[in-house]
N, C-alpha and C positions, 0 to 999 in steps of 0.2 A: 547687231541689234537683237537676234533672237535670245543672245545670252542676257541681255539687259531688261528685256520685256518678255520672258519665256511664255508666259501665259497668253498675252495679247497675240504674239506671233503664232502661237500653236493654233489659236482660234482663226487667225487670218489665213493660214495654210489650209486648215481644215475647210473653211468656207470656200477657198478657191478650187480645192481638189475634189471634195466629196461629190459634186454633181458629175463629174467625169467618172469616178469610181462606180457610182450608182448606174450611170448609163452602161458601162462595161458589164456590170452584174446583171442588169436587167435584160440587155439585148444580145450579150455576147460581144466579144472583142471585134469581129469583123463587121457585124451590123452597126455597132456603135460607131466604128470608124467611118463607115459609109455615110452615117446619118449626120455626123458632126464634123465639119470641116476644120474646126479648131483642134480637135482630138486628132483628126488625120494629119494635120500639119505637123504633129509631133511624131509621126511615124518614120522611122529611118530605114528599116529592113522589114520585109514580109516574105515569107517563102523563099528565102535565099535571093530576093531581088532588092537592090538599093532603091528606096523611094524618096531619098532626099538628095537632090541634085548636087549640093555642095560637096557632100561626102563622096559621091560617085566621081565627081570631077576631080576631087583631091586624090582619090585612089586610082584614077584613070580606069575606072570600071563602068559597065553599062548602067544607065539610069532608067528606071521604069516609074512612071507616074503611079501614085498610090492607087488611084481608082482602078487602074489596070491591074496592079499586083493583087489587089484585094478581089477582083473579079474572077481571077483564075484559081 
């Protein structure tokens, strides 16, 4: 679809991602992640800790909830 309606898909992607980029720029990465659960749900690794359970389980490595990893 992006190839068929490049302009429209570019606007849609920008509208979906710009608020997150602005939050990261305004607050810094850690604070933006702590403030926004949707942004935090996209976090896989922080400070060497796996914060996404499915990845940790698949790799048989320890899982650390994102809130805990961000607090340390």
